[in-house]
C-alpha positions in Angstrom: 83.1 103.0 69.8 82.7 99.2 72.0 79.6 98.4 74.2 80.4 97.4 77.6 78.0 95.8 79.9 78.2 95.6 83.6 76.8 93.3 84.9 76.0 93.9 88.2 75.0 97.3 89.6 76.4 97.1 93.0 78.9 99.1 94.5 82.1 97.9 92.4 79.9 98.0 89.6 78.3 101.3 89.7 81.7 102.6 90.7 83.3 101.3 87.6 80.3 102.9 85.3 81.1 106.2 87.0 84.8 105.9 86.3 83.9 105.0 83.0 81.6 107.6 82.4 83.8 110.6 84.1 87.0 109.5 82.3 85.1 109.8 79.1 86.1 106.0 78.1 82.6 105.5 76.8 79.7 107.8 76.0 76.6 106.8 78.6 74.5 105.7 76.0 76.9 103.0 74.9 76.8 101.6 78.6 74.5 98.8 79.7 74.4 98.5 83.5 72.2 95.0 85.0 70.6 94.3 88.8 67.4 93.5 90.2 66.8 96.3 91.5 66.8 99.1 89.3 65.7 101.8 91.3 69.0 101.9 92.6 70.4 102.9 89.1 67.8 105.7 88.7 70.8 108.3 88.0 73.0 106.1 85.6 69.3 106.2 83.8 69.1 110.2 83.4 72.8 110.3 82.4 71.1 108.1 79.2 72.7 104.6 80.2 70.8 102.0 80.1 69.5 99.7 83.1 68.2 96.5 82.8 67.5 94.0 85.1 68.0 91.3 81.7 71.6 90.3 82.0 71.3 88.6 78.3 70.1 91.3 76.8 73.1 93.3 77.8 75.4 91.3 77.2 74.2 90.4 73.9 74.6 93.8 73.2 77.9 94.4 74.8 81.4 94.0 73.0 83.0 94.3 76.5 81.8 92.4 79.8 82.2 93.4 82.8 81.3 91.0 85.6 80.4 92.5 89.0 78.2 90.3 90.9 78.7 88.4 94.2 80.3 85.5 94.1 78.2 83.3 95.0 75.8 84.6 92.2 78.4 84.2 89.5 77.9 80.7 88.5 73.9 80.4 87.7 74.9 83.6 85.5 77.4 83.3 83.6 76.3 79.3 83.3 72.6 80.6 81.8 74.4 83.4 79.3 75.2 83.4 75.7 78.7 84.3 75.3 80.3 85.3 72.0 83.6 84.5 71.2 84.9 88.3 70.0 84.0 89.3 72.9 86.1 90.1 75.7 84.9 89.6 79.2 86.8 90.6 82.5 85.4 89.3 86.0 85.9 91.4 89.1 84.1 88.7 91.2 86.2 88.3 94.1 87.8 84.2 94.4 86.9 83.0 91.0 89.2 81.5 89.3 89.6 82.0 84.9 89.4 78.2 85.2 85.9 78.4 86.5 84.8 80.9 83.9 86.1 78.7 81.2 84.1 75.5 83.0 81.1 77.0 83.3 80.8 79.1 79.9 80.0 76.8 76.5 81.7 80.0 74.0 85.1 80.7 74.6 85.5 84.9 75.2 88.4 86.5 75.9 88.8 85.9 79.7 90.0 88.3 82.3 90.2 88.9 86.1 90.6 92.4 86.8 90.7 94.1 91.2 90.4 97.6 91.1 89.2 99.1 94.3 86.2 101.6 94.5 88.0 104.7 94.1 87.3 103.7 90.5 84.6 105.9 90.7 86.9 108.8 90.8 89.9 107.5 88.6 92.2 106.7 91.2 91.7 103.2 91.6 94.5 100.6 91.8 93.5 98.1 89.8 95.8 94.7 89.4 94.6 92.2 86.1 95.8 89.0 85.0 94.8 86.8 82.1 95.0 82.9 81.3 98.2 81.9 80.3 98.6 82.3 76.3 95.1 84.8 76.6 97.5 88.0 76.2 95.6 89.2 72.9 93.3 91.6 74.5 95.3 92.1 77.1 96.3 95.6 76.4 92.8 96.6 76.2 92.1 95.8 79.1 95.0 97.8 80.0 93.5 100.6 78.8 89.9 100.7 80.6 91.2 100.4 83.7 94.6 102.7 83.0 91.5 105.3 82.4 90.1 104.7 85.5 93.6 104.6 88.2 97.3 103.2 88.2 97.1 99.4 86.6 99.6 96.7 87.5 99.6 93.1 85.5 100.4 90.4 87.7 99.7 86.3 87.7 97.1 84.9 88.9 97.7 83.0 91.8 98.3 86.7 93.6 94.5 87.9 92.5 93.4 87.3 96.6 96.1 88.7 97.6 95.9 91.6 95.4 92.1 91.7 97.1 93.4 92.5 100.3 96.5 94.8 99.9 94.3 96.5 96.8 90.7 96.6 97.9 90.4 95.9 101.6 93.2 98.3 101.7 90.6 101.3 101.3 89.2 100.2 103.9 92.4 99.5 106.6 93.5 103.3 105.1 90.0 104.6 105.7 90.3 102.7 109.7 93.9 104.9 110.1 92.4 107.7 108.6 89.2 107.8 111.1 91.6 107.3 113.8 94.1 109.9 112.9 91.2 112.4 112.5 89.3 111.0 116.1 92.9 112.3 117.9 93.4 115.6 115.4 89.8 116.3 117.5 91.7 115.5 121.2 94.0 117.5 120.7 92.5 120.4 119.4 91.2 120.7 115.9 87.3 120.3 114.8 86.3 117.1 112.9 86.3 118.9 110.1 89.8 120.6 110.4 90.9 117.4 111.5 89.3 115.4 108.1 91.0 117.9 105.7 94.2 118.3 107.3 94.5 114.3 107.8 93.0 113.2 104.1 95.8 115.5 102.4 98.3 114.7 104.1 97.4 110.6 103.6 97.3 111.7 99.7 100.9 113.3 99.9 102.5 110.6 101.5 101.1 108.0 98.8 102.7 110.4 96.2 105.2 111.1 97.5 105.8 107.3 97.2 104.5 107.0 93.6 106.6 109.8 92.1 109.8 109.7 94.5 109.5 106.0 94.2 111.7 105.4 97.5 110.7 102.8 100.3 108.4 104.5 103.3 111.3 104.7 105.8 113.5 107.0 103.8 110.2 109.7 103.8 110.2 108.6 107.3 113.7 109.6 108.1 112.7 112.9 106.8 110.6 114.0 109.7 112.1 112.2 112.2 114.8 113.9 114.3 116.1 113.0 117.9 114.5 113.6 120.5 111.7 114.7 118.4 107.8 114.4 118.3 108.0 112.2 115.4 110.4 109.2 116.9 108.2 109.7 120.0 104.9 109.1 118.5 106.1 106.5 116.3 107.8 104.4 119.2 104.6 104.5 120.8 102.4 103.2 118.1 104.9 100.2 118.0 104.4 99.3 121.4 101.0 99.5 121.2 101.5 96.9 118.4 100.1 99.2 115.4 102.7 97.0 112.4 101.8 93.9 114.1 98.1 94.5 114.0 98.0 96.0 110.1 99.8 93.1 109.3 97.5 90.1 111.1 94.8 92.4 109.7 95.6 91.7 106.3 96.4 88.1 106.8 92.6 87.3 108.6 91.5 89.2 105.3 93.5 86.8 102.7 92.8 83.8 105.0 89.1 84.5 104.7 89.2 84.4 100.7 91.3 81.0 101.1 88.2 79.4 102.6 
């Protein structure tokens, strides 16, 4: 069994660890997580996961290393670390290109980037992955890891920043829509818990329709939109208030922030 080290046990690193364990991709004793403040990782220790603040020790004992630190930390961390050529190193760090990692790492392990979202903790992530040109030998290993944690798509590295916005920031945008729908549900008569349940399941069902039927959203919209009906009245009001425009502007604003 390959041993995996997650360098950086913050929200995303912890979510990946939870997903790896729940999916039974790896036994807890073969997983190591690092963080400066170990108190937040005690729940993993109780599962049998190794936790440490020593990044190098974690890297040395691993076959696969997942870099999940903050963008401002990664150069210092990987420049100080000693990797092996036979290792697979996967970065989930926003805005850090493979050419940067190649420059900072002396030995040249097999390098990949992946952009999951926090639904990885419940094995429902949308993860975009890419590799350096010509470095596809271990792509199947990376694909297998993240396929156990949700759905995977392989893309060009030039799209990774956009993938961060659409797939990772997109979780927050979806949650904001859900929150607003719950508030509207309360206003028209439901309790908070009832509205939460109805809206969450409705969004889940809508997404599954697209993934299962592979239809355009407008096709599914047409199914529930009747002449002079309540659905079209609501949709038109959303557009009058700038719903689609605001969402697109939000996505573009997030993307432009990454590029700065």
